[in-house]
C-alpha positions in Angstrom: -24.6 -46.6 -7.3 -27.5 -45.6 -5.9 -27.8 -44.4 -1.9 -24.3 -42.5 -2.6 -23.2 -38.7 -2.7 -20.5 -37.2 -3.9 -18.5 -35.6 -1.4 -18.0 -31.9 -1.7 -15.7 -30.0 -3.4 -12.9 -28.4 -1.2 -12.2 -25.2 -2.7 -9.0 -23.5 -2.8 -8.9 -20.6 -0.2 -8.0 -17.1 -2.0 -5.4 -14.9 0.2 -4.8 -11.2 0.1 -1.3 -11.6 1.8 0.5 -10.9 -1.7 -1.0 -8.0 -2.9 -0.1 -6.4 0.1 3.4 -4.7 -1.1 1.9 -3.2 -4.5 -1.6 -2.7 -2.9 -0.7 -0.7 0.3 1.6 1.7 -2.7 -1.8 2.3 -4.9 -4.2 3.0 -2.2 -1.9 5.5 -1.1 -1.0 7.1 -3.8 -4.2 7.6 -5.5 -5.7 8.9 -2.1 -3.2 11.4 -1.4 -3.5 12.7 -5.3 -6.9 13.3 -4.4 -6.7 14.7 -1.0 -3.9 16.5 -2.1 -4.8 17.9 -5.6 -8.0 19.1 -4.4 -7.1 20.3 -1.1 -4.1 22.9 -2.6 -6.9 23.8 -5.4 -9.4 24.8 -2.9 -6.5 26.8 -1.2 -6.0 29.0 -4.1 -9.5 28.9 -4.9 -9.7 32.1 -4.1 -7.6 33.3 -7.1 -9.7 32.0 -9.6 -10.5 29.0 -11.7 -7.6 29.3 -14.4 -5.2 29.4 -11.4 -6.8 26.2 -9.1 -6.4 24.2 -13.0 -2.2 25.8 -12.8 -1.8 24.7 -9.3 -3.9 21.1 -9.7 -1.4 20.5 -12.4 2.0 21.4 -11.0 0.6 19.2 -8.1 0.3 16.2 -10.2 3.7 16.6 -11.2 5.0 17.0 -8.4 3.3 14.9 -6.2 4.1 11.9 -8.6 7.1 12.1 -9.0 7.6 12.8 -5.0 5.6 9.9 -3.8 7.8 7.6 -6.7 11.3 9.0 -5.3 9.9 8.5 -2.1 8.4 5.1 -2.1 11.4 3.7 -4.1 13.9 4.8 -1.2 11.6 3.5 1.6 10.8 0.2 0.2 14.9 -0.1 -1.8 16.0 0.2 1.9 13.9 -2.9 2.8 15.5 -4.4 0.4 19.2 -3.7 1.7 17.7 -5.2 5.5 16.8 -7.9 3.5 19.7 -8.8 1.5 22.3 -8.0 4.1 20.4 -10.7 6.5 20.3 -13.1 3.8 24.4 -12.2 3.4 24.5 -13.0 7.0 22.3 -16.4 6.9 24.5 -17.7 3.9 27.3 -17.1 5.5 26.3 -18.6 8.8 24.9 -22.3 6.8 28.7 -22.7 5.0 30.5 -21.9 8.3 28.3 -24.0 11.1 25.3 -25.4 9.2 24.3 -27.8 12.8 24.3 -25.0 14.6 21.6 -23.3 12.1 19.6 -26.6 11.6 19.2 -26.6 15.8 17.7 -23.2 15.3 15.2 -24.1 12.7 14.4 -26.8 15.0 13.8 -24.9 17.8 11.4 -22.4 15.5 9.5 -25.2 14.8 9.3 -26.5 18.3 8.2 -22.8 19.2 5.5 -23.6 17.1 3.9 -26.8 19.0 5.9 -29.5 16.4 7.5 -32.3 18.3 11.0 -31.7 18.7 11.5 -35.4 17.1 9.0 -34.4 14.0 10.9 -30.7 13.9 14.5 -32.2 13.4 13.0 -34.4 10.6 11.3 -31.1 9.2 14.0 -29.0 9.3 16.7 -31.6 7.7 14.4 -32.6 4.9 13.8 -28.2 4.1 17.2 -27.7 4.4 18.4 -30.2 2.4 16.0 -29.0 -0.3 16.9 -25.1 0.2 18.4 -24.0 3.2 19.0 -20.6 2.2 15.1 -20.4 1.6 13.9 -22.2 4.6 15.9 -19.7 7.1 15.1 -16.7 5.0 11.4 -17.7 5.3 11.1 -19.5 9.0 13.7 -17.3 10.6 13.9 -13.8 8.9 10.1 -14.2 7.6 11.1 -12.9 4.2 9.0 -14.1 1.7 7.9 -14.0 -2.1 4.8 -12.3 -1.1 6.5 -9.9 0.8 9.5 -9.3 -0.6 10.5 -5.5 -1.2 10.0 -4.5 -4.4 11.5 -0.9 -5.1 10.6 0.3 -8.6 7.4 -1.9 -8.5 6.1 -0.2 -5.5 7.5 3.3 -7.2 5.8 2.8 -10.5 2.7 1.8 -8.7 2.6 5.0 -6.5 3.4 7.7 -9.0 0.6 6.2 -11.6 -2.4 5.9 -8.8 -0.9 9.3 -7.3 -1.5 10.8 -10.7 -4.5 8.3 -11.6 -6.1 10.3 -8.3 -4.9 13.8 -8.6 -6.8 13.6 -12.3 -10.1 13.3 -11.1 -9.9 16.8 -8.9 -8.6 18.2 -11.9 -11.4 17.1 -14.3 -13.9 18.3 -11.8 -12.6 21.4 -11.6 -12.0 22.2 -15.3 -15.6 20.8 -16.3 -17.7 22.7 -13.1 -19.2 26.0 -13.3 -17.1 28.5 -11.3 -19.9 29.8 -9.2 -20.8 26.5 -8.4 -16.8 25.0 -8.5 -15.8 24.7 -4.8 -19.1 22.4 -3.5 -18.9 20.2 -6.7 -15.0 20.3 -5.6 -15.4 19.1 -2.3 -18.4 17.2 -3.0 -16.8 15.0 -6.0 -13.8 14.7 -4.1 -15.2 13.7 -1.0 -17.0 10.6 -3.3 -13.9 9.3 -5.1 -12.5 9.3 -1.6 -15.5 7.0 -0.8 -14.9 5.1 -3.6 -11.0 4.5 -3.3 -11.9 3.6 0.8 -14.6 1.3 0.2 -12.2 -0.7 -2.8 -9.8 -0.7 -0.8 -11.6 -2.0 2.0 -13.0 -5.2 -0.2 -9.9 -5.9 -2.1 -8.6 -6.4 1.9 -11.7 -8.0 3.1 -12.4 -5.5 5.8 -15.9 -3.9 6.2 -16.6 -1.2 3.1 -18.4 1.6 5.1 -15.6 1.8 7.7 -13.3 1.8 4.8 -15.2 4.4 2.8 -16.0 6.4 5.9 -12.2 6.8 7.6 -10.8 8.1 4.3 -13.9 10.5 3.7 -13.2 12.1 7.6 -9.6 12.2 7.0 -9.8 13.6 3.4 -12.6 16.3 4.2 -10.3 17.7 7.4 -7.5 17.5 5.1 -10.0 19.8 2.6 -11.3 22.2 5.0 -7.9 23.1 6.9 -5.7 23.7 3.6 -9.1 26.2 2.1 -9.4 28.0 5.4 -5.2 28.6 5.6 -5.8 29.7 1.9 -8.4 32.2 2.6 -7.0 33.8 5.5 -3.9 34.3 3.6 -6.0 35.7 0.8 -7.6 38.1 3.6 -4.1 39.3 4.8 -2.4 39.9 1.5 
């Protein structure tokens, strides 16, 4: 019919919270790989290019394994806590389902739902999946935020190795007289790009994200290089 216009089609929102687990591990691993490897090589820069590369390779291998082990243990501890809480809820649902229903109703009322409607919603949700409902609304455990130890460990190790490979490549290709400026400058560029990418994925400010990573990277490299020079002078 003439004069009628189509209603604009609603576009579904794109949320990023489901990326938080692996994104944290990837960003942390890559940043740590770039900063720690570049800092290590700058710390031994007085010993020559060959020694810098050897130190960088050793730092890559040790750092990747350390990141994987640390992330696995940390996230596995979180998973243990989640499973223990779920076991408690499972037992309580079997022993006293009425009390668990009241608990859920009170949660919904506290969020602004009328008691009558909260009671109806709680009954329907518990009928469908009682444990899953209590896990999500009482304990805050959801599929998007659930601890995944192996995923976090692999993401950390791979991202650390990828980040560490960047300053290693620069140190291998740059001419020795200008190696330190090349390595320092390239590392800051890499850190800025990583910070901007992480901010983009998290829908945050890219300039601020890049700036804070570059700032702390510069501080880390300066301190490590200074300590290395100091000990080289003493010895």
